[in-house]
C-alpha positions as CSV (number, residue, x, y, z in Angstrom):
1,X,-6.4,-45.5,86.3
2,X,-8.7,-42.9,84.9
3,X,-9.9,-42.4,81.3
4,X,-8.7,-45.8,80.2
5,X,-8.7,-46.6,76.5
6,X,-9.7,-50.1,75.6
7,X,-6.7,-52.4,74.9
8,X,-6.6,-54.7,71.9
9,X,-9.9,-56.6,72.3
10,X,-10.7,-60.2,71.3
11,X,-14.3,-61.1,70.4
12,X,-16.1,-61.4,73.7
13,X,-17.6,-64.8,73.1
14,X,-14.2,-66.4,72.6
15,X,-12.0,-64.1,74.7
16,X,-10.9,-66.7,77.3
17,X,-11.4,-69.7,75.1
18,X,-8.4,-72.0,74.4
19,X,-9.9,-72.9,71.0
20,X,-8.1,-70.0,69.4
21,X,-5.3,-70.3,66.8
22,X,-2.8,-68.5,68.9
23,X,-3.3,-70.6,72.0
24,X,-0.6,-73.2,71.3
25,X,-0.4,-76.5,73.0
26,X,3.4,-76.8,72.8
27,X,6.1,-74.3,73.6
28,X,8.1,-75.3,70.5
29,X,11.0,-72.9,69.6
30,X,9.7,-70.1,71.9
31,X,11.8,-71.6,74.7
32,X,15.2,-70.6,73.6
33,X,18.4,-71.7,75.4
34,X,18.6,-68.1,76.8
35,X,15.0,-68.4,78.2
36,X,15.7,-71.7,79.8
37,X,19.0,-70.4,81.3
38,X,17.2,-67.4,82.8
39,X,14.6,-69.6,84.5
40,X,17.1,-72.1,85.8
41,X,19.9,-69.7,86.9
42,X,18.1,-66.4,87.7
43,X,14.9,-67.9,89.0
44,X,16.4,-71.1,90.4
45,X,13.9,-73.4,88.8
46,X,15.1,-77.0,88.4
47,X,15.6,-78.0,84.8
48,X,13.1,-80.8,85.0
49,X,10.4,-78.3,86.1
50,X,10.9,-75.5,83.7
51,X,8.5,-76.4,81.0
52,X,5.7,-77.3,83.4
53,X,6.2,-74.0,85.1
54,X,5.9,-72.2,81.8
55,X,2.7,-74.0,80.9
56,X,1.2,-73.2,84.3
57,X,2.1,-69.6,84.0
58,X,0.8,-69.2,80.5
59,X,-2.6,-70.8,81.5
60,X,-3.0,-68.4,84.5
61,X,-1.8,-65.3,82.7
62,X,-4.2,-66.2,79.8
63,X,-7.0,-65.4,82.3
64,X,-5.7,-61.9,82.7
65,X,-6.0,-61.2,79.0
66,X,-5.6,-63.6,76.0
67,X,-2.9,-61.7,74.2
68,X,-1.4,-63.6,71.3
69,X,2.0,-63.1,72.9
70,X,0.8,-65.1,75.9
71,X,-0.8,-67.8,73.8
72,X,2.3,-68.2,71.7
73,X,4.7,-68.1,74.7
74,X,6.4,-64.9,73.6
75,X,7.1,-64.1,77.2
76,X,9.8,-66.7,77.3
77,X,11.4,-65.6,74.0
78,X,13.1,-62.6,75.5
79,X,12.6,-60.4,72.5
80,X,14.7,-57.4,73.5
81,X,17.8,-59.6,73.9
82,X,17.5,-60.5,70.2
83,X,17.7,-56.9,69.1
84,X,21.0,-56.1,67.2
85,X,21.6,-53.2,69.6
86,X,21.1,-55.2,72.8
87,X,24.8,-55.5,73.7
88,X,25.2,-51.7,73.1
89,X,22.2,-51.0,75.3
90,X,23.5,-53.4,78.0
91,X,26.9,-51.6,78.1
92,X,25.1,-48.3,78.4
93,X,23.0,-49.5,81.3
94,X,26.0,-51.1,83.1
95,X,28.4,-48.1,82.7
96,X,26.6,-44.8,82.3
97,X,26.8,-42.3,85.2
98,X,24.4,-41.1,86.3
99,X,22.5,-44.4,85.6
100,X,20.4,-44.7,82.5
101,X,16.7,-44.6,83.4
102,X,15.0,-47.4,81.4
103,X,11.3,-48.1,80.9
104,X,9.9,-51.3,79.3
105,X,6.6,-50.1,78.0
106,X,4.1,-53.0,77.6
107,X,6.3,-55.1,79.7
108,X,3.9,-58.1,80.2
109,X,5.6,-60.2,82.9
110,X,8.8,-58.2,82.8
111,X,10.8,-60.9,81.1
112,X,13.1,-58.4,79.3
113,X,13.8,-56.6,82.6
114,X,14.8,-59.9,84.2
115,X,17.1,-60.7,81.3
116,X,18.7,-57.3,81.6
117,X,19.3,-57.8,85.4
118,X,20.6,-61.3,84.7
119,X,23.0,-59.9,82.2
120,X,24.4,-57.3,84.6
121,X,22.2,-54.2,84.3
122,X,21.5,-52.4,87.6
123,X,18.0,-53.1,88.9
124,X,17.6,-49.6,90.2
125,X,17.8,-48.3,86.7
126,X,14.9,-50.4,85.4
127,X,11.1,-50.1,85.4
128,X,8.3,-51.8,83.6
129,X,4.8,-50.5,82.7
130,X,1.7,-52.3,81.5
131,X,-2.0,-51.7,81.3
132,X,-2.7,-54.8,83.5
133,X,-1.7,-54.3,87.1
134,X,-1.9,-58.1,87.7
135,X,1.2,-58.6,85.5
136,X,3.4,-57.3,88.4
137,X,2.5,-60.2,90.7
138,X,2.3,-62.7,87.9
139,X,5.9,-61.8,86.9
140,X,7.1,-62.1,90.4
141,X,5.6,-65.6,90.6
142,X,6.9,-66.6,87.3
143,X,10.5,-65.5,88.0
144,X,10.3,-66.3,91.7
145,X,11.9,-63.0,92.6
146,X,9.3,-61.1,94.8
147,X,12.0,-60.6,97.3
148,X,14.3,-58.9,94.7
149,X,12.0,-57.4,92.1
150,X,9.9,-54.9,94.0
151,X,8.5,-51.4,93.2
152,X,9.7,-51.6,89.6
153,X,6.2,-51.7,88.0
154,X,3.9,-48.8,86.8
155,X,0.3,-49.9,86.1
156,X,-0.9,-47.4,83.5
157,X,-2.7,-46.7,80.3
158,X,-0.3,-45.0,77.8
159,X,-3.2,-42.9,76.5
160,X,-4.4,-41.7,79.9
161,X,-3.2,-38.1,80.3
162,X,-5.0,-37.5,83.6
163,X,-3.1,-36.6,86.8
164,X,-4.0,-40.1,88.1
165,X,-1.9,-41.8,85.5
166,X,1.2,-43.5,86.8
167,X,3.1,-42.5,83.7
168,X,2.2,-38.8,83.5
169,X,4.5,-37.7,86.3
170,X,7.4,-39.4,84.6
171,X,7.1,-37.4,81.4
172,X,10.5,-36.4,79.9
173,X,12.5,-38.4,82.4
174,X,13.2,-41.7,80.6
175,X,16.6,-42.1,78.9
176,X,15.6,-45.4,77.1
177,X,12.1,-46.7,76.4
178,X,11.7,-50.2,75.1
179,X,8.6,-51.2,73.0
180,X,8.8,-54.8,72.0
181,X,5.8,-56.3,70.1
182,X,3.7,-53.2,70.9
183,X,2.9,-50.8,68.1
184,X,1.7,-53.5,65.6
185,X,-1.5,-54.0,67.6
186,X,-2.9,-50.8,66.2
187,X,-3.9,-49.1,63.0
188,X,-1.7,-46.2,61.6
189,X,-3.5,-43.4,63.4
190,X,-3.3,-45.2,66.8
191,X,0.3,-46.0,66.2
192,X,0.9,-42.3,65.6
193,X,-0.8,-41.5,68.9
194,X,1.5,-44.1,70.6
195,X,4.6,-42.4,69.2
196,X,3.4,-39.0,70.4
197,X,2.9,-40.3,73.9
198,X,6.2,-42.2,73.9
199,X,8.1,-39.0,72.9
200,X,6.4,-37.2,75.7
201,X,7.8,-39.7,78.2
202,X,11.3,-39.7,76.6
203,X,14.0,-37.4,77.8
204,X,14.8,-34.8,75.2
205,X,18.5,-35.1,75.9
206,X,20.7,-36.0,73.0
207,X,21.0,-39.8,72.8
208,X,17.8,-40.6,74.5
209,X,16.3,-43.6,72.7
210,X,13.3,-45.7,71.9
211,X,14.3,-49.3,71.1
212,X,12.1,-52.1,70.0
213,X,10.8,-54.7,67.6
214,X,7.5,-55.6,66.1
215,X,5.9,-57.6,63.3
216,X,6.3,-55.9,60.0
217,X,6.1,-56.9,56.3
218,X,8.0,-56.7,53.1
219,X,5.1,-54.6,51.6
220,X,3.4,-52.3,54.1
221,X,-0.3,-53.0,54.4
222,X,-3.4,-52.2,56.4
223,X,-4.7,-55.6,57.6
224,X,-8.4,-56.1,58.2
225,X,-9.0,-58.1,61.3
226,X,-11.5,-61.0,61.2
227,X,-13.0,-63.1,63.9
228,X,-11.9,-64.2,66.5
229,X,-9.8,-61.0,66.7
230,X,-13.0,-59.0,66.5
231,X,-16.7,-59.7,67.0
232,X,-18.8,-60.6,63.9
233,X,-19.6,-57.4,62.1
234,X,-16.9,-55.3,63.9
235,X,-14.6,-53.4,61.7
236,X,-11.0,-53.0,62.8
237,X,-7.6,-52.9,61.2
238,X,-3.9,-53.0,62.1
239,X,-1.0,-51.5,60.1
240,X,1.9,-53.7,59.2
241,X,4.9,-51.5,58.4
242,X,7.9,-52.0,56.2
243,X,11.1,-50.1,56.8
244,X,10.0,-47.1,54.6
245,X,6.6,-46.6,56.3
246,X,7.9,-47.1,59.8
247,X,10.6,-44.5,59.2
248,X,8.2,-42.1,57.7
249,X,5.8,-42.4,60.7
250,X,8.4,-41.6,63.2
251,X,9.8,-38.7,61.1
252,X,6.3,-37.2,60.8
253,X,5.7,-37.5,64.6
254,X,9.1,-36.0,65.3
255,X,8.5,-33.1,63.0
256,X,5.1,-32.6,64.6
257,X,6.4,-32.3,68.2
258,X,9.6,-30.4,67.2
259,X,12.1,-33.1,67.9
260,X,14.9,-34.2,65.5
261,X,15.2,-38.0,65.4
262,X,17.7,-40.4,64.1
263,X,15.8,-43.5,63.0
264,X,17.3,-46.9,62.3
265,X,15.1,-49.8,61.1
266,X,16.3,-53.2,59.9
267,X,14.6,-56.5,59.2
268,X,15.5,-59.4,61.5
269,X,16.7,-61.7,58.7
270,X,18.0,-64.3,61.2
271,X,14.4,-64.8,62.5
272,X,13.2,-65.2,59.0
273,X,15.9,-67.7,58.1
274,X,15.1,-69.8,61.2
275,X,11.5,-69.8,60.2
276,X,12.1,-70.9,56.7
277,X,14.6,-73.7,57.7
278,X,12.1,-75.1,60.1
279,X,9.3,-75.1,57.5
280,X,11.7,-76.8,55.0
281,X,12.5,-79.5,57.5
282,X,8.8,-80.2,57.8
283,X,8.3,-78.6,61.2
284,X,5.7,-76.2,60.0
285,X,5.3,-72.9,61.6
286,X,4.8,-72.7,65.4
287,X,3.6,-69.1,65.3
288,X,0.2,-68.2,64.1
289,X,1.3,-64.6,63.4
290,X,4.0,-65.5,60.9
291,X,4.1,-65.9,57.2
292,X,6.2,-65.7,54.1
293,X,5.7,-61.9,53.7
294,X,6.1,-61.1,57.4
295,X,9.3,-59.8,58.8
296,X,10.3,-58.7,62.3
297,X,11.4,-55.1,62.4
298,X,14.1,-54.1,64.8
299,X,14.5,-50.4,65.4
300,X,16.0,-47.5,67.4
301,X,14.6,-44.0,67.4
302,X,17.2,-41.6,69.0
303,X,17.1,-37.9,69.9
304,X,19.6,-36.2,67.6
């Protein structure tokens, strides 16, 4: 990959340390019944071995890059399947002719792709892409499907526009692009750049769609990152959207590139209710990146 941009960076002195708030010792509620079922039925892992397999995978994948989603076991949560439009997406993937071409951008181990296949989506319609090429093999090992899940991974940097990029030749060809827990890693300006790049990749046919979820907030805010997110003295922020600012961002990008967009954004109130119930029952929070003012945003951005 040429001209790579740096991914979200953890302070160098603690980057692979396990003494970080988001390296959790227990899976907790991240292992949902759907996640367990996927590993037992799709991957054929005995029930008694599932949790040990997850811990082993998390520890090895942590060495690739210490993403919070790795430390908090998000890769077994199957975030796309919790989206309110998941069933509609699944029906489209199952039934549309010619097949819907689907890209999971920032796919990590490809967990959402495996869930789609397990739920009946055709494998030949699905691809994943991530900055880290090692995620392809790690995903095959985790899901024990190297014999089935081949040549579905594009190692690429979204911001690399050189001819060497694996994504550049696919511009304008994707019917659906999924971005789950992706944009919230960046500040406002970088998120705008992401949206521009995503719209370049997306087909301009009516109904082509970006679908996803991310951490948001009741009141939008620019969050100043502190160690260990960043090194001492480094200045960096991320932007936490509410529904209004997220909608405005996509509208502005759509206007800039000359594409009319239908934008739907909702708060995931079910996730918030589950968090509050657990805290009221004395369980505390098992996610470092959650709080009383945080909300998960679920969204679709569709070519009108």
